[in-house]
MIVO-282583 format. One line per field, with one value per residue (C-alpha): x, y, z negated; residue number from 1. Coordinates in nm, 3 decimals. Layout:
X [X  ...] $
Y [Y  ...] $
Z [Z  ...] $
pos [NUM  ...] $
This chain:
X [-7.515  -7.228  -7.311  -7.189  -7.098  -7.377  -7.366  -7.216  -7.301  -7.122  -7.338  -7.287  -7.466  -7.629  -7.489  -7.127  -7.046  -7.136  -6.879  -6.619  -6.342  -6.424  -6.472  -6.142  -5.955  -6.054  -6.222  -5.940  -5.916  -6.294  -6.267  -5.991  -6.210  -6.508  -6.294  -6.149  -6.499  -6.571  -6.229  -6.274  -6.625  -6.549  -6.225  -6.374  -6.093  -6.300  -6.224  -5.853  -5.691  -5.374  -5.074  -4.988  -5.325  -5.314  -5.196  -5.501  -5.744  -5.581  -5.538  -5.555  -5.518  -5.226  -5.040  -5.174  -4.964  -5.095  -5.452  -5.375  -5.214  -5.525  -5.755  -5.531  -5.499  -5.878  -5.920  -6.120  -5.846  -5.628  -5.272  -5.221  -4.941  -4.958  -5.196  -5.489  -5.820  -6.137  -6.258  -6.608  -6.612  -6.792  -7.053  -7.201  -7.061  -7.070  -6.750  -6.649  -6.690  -7.046  -7.133  -6.983  -7.178  -7.501  -7.435  -7.365  -7.689  -7.884  -7.732  -7.811  -8.169  -8.207  -8.065  -8.316  -8.604  -8.497  -8.453  -8.807  -8.938  -8.755  -8.904  -9.255  -9.201  -9.111  -8.733  -8.545  -8.199  -8.089  -7.720  -7.653  -7.866  -7.645  -7.885  -7.890  -7.510  -7.488  -7.323  -7.618  -7.807  -8.176  -8.286] $
Y [-2.915  -2.723  -2.445  -2.101  -1.829  -1.582  -1.261  -0.963  -0.608  -0.282  0.030  0.279  0.610  0.685  1.038  0.929  1.064  1.412  1.393  1.660  1.436  1.165  1.413  1.588  1.259  1.156  0.858  0.606  0.698  0.660  0.306  0.230  0.371  0.155  -0.157  -0.077  -0.062  -0.413  -0.535  -0.398  -0.536  -0.877  -0.912  -0.785  -0.531  -0.264  -0.012  -0.084  -0.120  -0.318  -0.211  -0.572  -0.611  -0.286  -0.460  -0.689  -0.402  -0.186  -0.454  -0.298  0.060  0.277  0.513  0.344  0.546  0.868  0.740  0.651  0.992  1.161  0.973  1.063  1.427  1.454  1.285  0.992  0.767  0.821  0.691  0.432  0.196  -0.090  0.081  0.319  0.361  0.447  0.772  0.748  0.367  0.338  0.597  0.330  -0.002  -0.185  -0.327  -0.681  -0.782  -0.647  -0.828  -1.156  -1.124  -1.066  -1.370  -1.582  -1.472  -1.542  -1.890  -1.966  -1.846  -2.067  -2.364  -2.311  -2.284  -2.601  -2.783  -2.690  -2.810  -3.145  -3.191  -3.118  -3.386  -3.638  -3.647  -3.674  -3.626  -3.501  -3.564  -3.235  -3.018  -2.768  -2.762  -3.144  -3.143  -2.887  -2.619  -2.380  -2.317  -2.397  -2.117] $
Z [5.342  5.185  4.946  5.035  4.794  4.723  4.921  4.748  4.847  4.787  4.757  5.037  5.018  5.353  5.323  5.282  5.630  5.508  5.229  5.313  5.178  5.430  5.717  5.651  5.616  5.970  6.139  6.090  5.722  5.703  5.838  5.588  5.310  5.411  5.434  5.092  4.944  5.074  4.960  4.608  4.566  4.716  4.525  4.198  4.163  3.987  4.261  4.284  4.627  4.569  4.773  4.858  5.034  5.231  5.549  5.533  5.478  5.746  6.013  6.359  6.235  6.343  6.111  5.801  5.557  5.711  5.658  5.297  5.245  5.388  5.148  4.855  4.971  4.996  4.656  4.794  4.656  4.351  4.341  4.070  3.982  4.229  4.470  4.474  4.297  4.490  4.334  4.193  4.204  3.872  3.973  4.201  4.077  3.748  3.607  3.692  3.328  3.321  3.645  3.520  3.196  3.391  3.612  3.304  3.136  3.457  3.488  3.124  3.170  3.478  3.286  3.003  3.250  3.430  3.098  2.994  3.330  3.289  2.942  3.069  3.334  3.061  3.098  2.769  2.918  3.259  3.327  3.510  3.279  3.096  2.799  2.771  2.791  2.510  2.726  2.693  2.370  2.425  2.191] $
pos [1  2  3  4  5  6  7  8  9  10  11  12  13  14  15  16  17  18  19  20  21  22  23  24  25  26  27  28  29  30  31  32  33  34  35  36  37  38  39  40  41  42  43  44  45  46  47  48  49  50  51  52  53  54  55  56  57  58  59  60  61  62  63  64  65  66  67  68  69  70  71  72  73  74  75  76  77  78  79  80  81  82  83  84  85  86  87  88  89  90  91  92  93  94  95  96  97  98  99  100  101  102  103  104  105  106  107  108  109  110  111  112  113  114  115  116  117  118  119  120  121  122  123  124  125  126  127  128  129  130  131  132  133  134  135  136  137  138  139] $
């Protein structure tokens, strides 16, 4: 069975629809905003919506530039070089570097736990054990 990538979730406040910025921007801009949240989280862009990916995010939407302009006008997005930044991104999301560091620490912890389990079962060396291979410090 093929392994799939772990699921990634983007926080969405249940009250987002009450945000005046989203309401004033309109329903199509709201959809663009929601898609951008997923895009930024899945692509590890730290809240950046790259202009070269806008057509992918906005697929099926009419008057895309008007929707973008509405999000910028309402300050839900901020114009940046090469695209837009989702305002408040870091209020709800950790940086990509922080998340990568957490995943690395979790993987190292799992490797140490597995290594200890292998040793308790009498194995001196396990060929796919990161501790046995010297890639993770056992301490």
